[in-house]
Phi, psi and omega in degrees: 000135180254139176240145178272127179295138179241129182273165179290155179246144181250140169236149178230140181223154174248129183210146179303144181306325182292347181253358182296318178299319178296316179299315179298318179298317179300315181296319179294324181287346175259047177055035176062043185299338179212155177253114182272143175219128176290130184292133179301135179087359177229163174239007182222008177250128181242126174266135183242120175265126185225142176289148182307326181293341184250004184300313182297317179295319178297314179301320178295318179296315180298319177298319183293326183261359185301316179285326183298317185240010178071032181281134174230149178277143179229161179298144176289154180292153181297330176239137178302150183294338181249000000 
């Protein structure tokens, strides 16, 4: 059986520095659904690498906490951070 490789998908969000730890904790508590990285040159933009199977779940989580922590979505960088 052959499988087609699927690459990671990126989402980017802007969130206050005081909430970055909370965001990381939430992602880890959801079985590590995404890997967060603070974008170089910023202190409030977090890039999230997510497997295709978890994109819908991640989007739902981000929508659910957006008002709670003032999270807003921002454009992904033109080149992945790694």
